[in-house]
N, C-alpha and C positions, 0 to 999 in steps of 0.2 A: 461412509462418505456423508458429509453434510449436504442435505438436499433442501434445507429450509429456504423460504423465499424472502427472508428479511435481508436488509442491507448488511453485508459482511464488512466489518471494520477490523482494524488491528485489535481494538479493545474487545470486540465480541469474539475474536479468535482466542484470546486469553481467557474469556469468561463464557465458556460454552454451555454451562449448566445453571447459570444464575441470571435472572432478569436484570439485576443490578450489574452494569458493565464494569464496576470496580470491585465487586465482592470477592471473586476468586483472586484477583490481582492483589487486593489488600491482604488477604489471608496469606498469600505467598510471600509478600514482602515482610509481613509481621513475623512469620515463622523463620524466615531466613536471617532476621536480625541485621540485615544489610545496613540499615540506617544508623545502627549503633557503631558501625565500623567507619562511618564518615568522619574524617578529621574535623575538629572544631564542633562536632555535634555530640559524639560519645553517647552516654546514657540517655541524653535528652532525645535521642533518636526514636526511642519507643513511644514517645508522646506524639510524634508527628506522622505516623504511618498512614493514618486516614487522610489527612490533607495532601500528603505526597502522592498517595494513590489516586486521589481525585484529580490532581494536576496531571498525572500520567494518563489517566483515563480520558481526560479532555484532549490531551496531545494525541492519544491513540484513536480519537474519533475521526479517523481517516479511512477511506476505502482501502481495503487490503490489496485490491488488485491494481491500484494506481501505478506501481512500478512496472507492471506488465505493459500497460498502455504507453508509458514513457519509453520503454525499451523498443516497442514496436514502432514508435515514431522515428526511431533512428535506424531501422532496418532498411538496408539498401534496396532490396527487392520491392518492399512495400512503398518506399519513396518513389521508385521508378514507376510502379503501377499507378501511383497517385498522379504523377506528372503526366503520364500517358492518357489518363482518363479525366484530367482536370476540366477540359472543355465541356464534358458531360454529354457529348453528342454521339458517343459510341457505346459498344457493349461493355459490360464490366470485365475486369481482369481478375484472375484467380492466382493467388500466391500460396504455394505449399511450404509450410515450415516443418522441418523435421523435429523430432523430440529435442527440446532445448531447455536450458536453465537460465533463470534471470535472478540476479542478486541485487540487493539494495541495503546500504548501511547508513544508519542514522545515529545521532548522538543527542537525544533529548536531555534537557537540563531542567532541574527544579531548584528554585531558591527557597531556603527555609530560614525562618527567623523564630527563635524561641527566647522567651524572656530570660535575661541575664546570661544568655549565650551569644557568642558572636555569630553573625549571619554565615550560613553555609550554602554552598552550591553543590548539588549532587548531579553528576553527569552519568547517564546510563548509556550503554552501547546496545543498539537494537539492530539486529540483522535479520533480513527477510530473504528467504530463498525459495524460489518457485521452480518446480519441475513440471513442464507441460508436455502432454502427448503431442504427436504429430497432428497438424491442423491444416485445414484449407480455409483461407481467408479471402473475402470478396471485397474488391476495391472498385468504386465507381464515383465519378465526379470529384476525384481527388480525396475521397473519404473512404475510410474503412467502414463498411456497412454490414458485414456479416462474417460469421465464423462457424465452422462445423462444430458439432458437439465434441466435448473432450473433458478429460479429468485433469485437474491440477493438484499436485501435492505441494503443500506449503509447510515450511519449517521456519518458525520465528524464535529467535534467541534473544534473551534480555539479560544483561549482565552489568554489574557495578561493584567495585570494592570487594572482589572475591566471591561475590554472589553470581551464580550462573544458572539460568533456567531456560528451557526450550519447550515449545509445544508444537506438535505436528498434527496436521489434519489434511484430509482430501476433500476437494470441492468440485462440483461441476463448474466448468470454466465460466458458464453464463452467470453463475452466482457472483463471480469476482469481477467480470468485465461487462460493463453496461455501455453499449454503443449509442443508445438513444437515436438521434438523427444522423449519426455518423461521426467518426473520429477523424479530425484533421490530421493529415500526415505531412503536410508541407508548411513552410512559414506563413504567417498571417498575410504577409505581403503578396503571396501568390494568389490568394483568394480575393484580396482587395483589388488587385490588378484585373482579375477575371471579372469582378463585379463592375469595374469602370468600363471595361471593353464591352460588356453586355449592355451597359447603359448607353454608350455611344451608339451601339448598333440599333 
């Protein structure tokens, strides 16, 4: 299980053994020859693996755990606990989540131009799947402020033009989810209305 303290991104998930977040991904794309299968690119594809990989690495410089937080924002029990504690004058509420899966699908695109070749757009399919152990989450003041320790299994698949690659890893959930001062679970208008009412009071 990955227990490092650095920020875990989609890029670092693919590049777990190299300090350069594009090194392993570049090697993967070069060996797959996927770029040479792109229509209107053909043999010129072998010339652009490095810039394409850099563009992907920049796109993948996103926190790997973001889809988990987005999913929790839509969870009914968490939203109800947030509404019940929004005023902030009572005890926290605790929400138990059974083992569950969260999936997120994306379609990153990279535009490529090579001299004497027509421009080409490469569309990748990126699928993130998280399997989370049962958890106890703490909600107070309308915010998710704490979660019990747990392990999260992550499978990330990248595909395009017949190329298909996946990488799996396990992380401590705290590596993927940073709550900082708390995660808002309600629409921004709810917190704005609370702030106005407290100002009037």
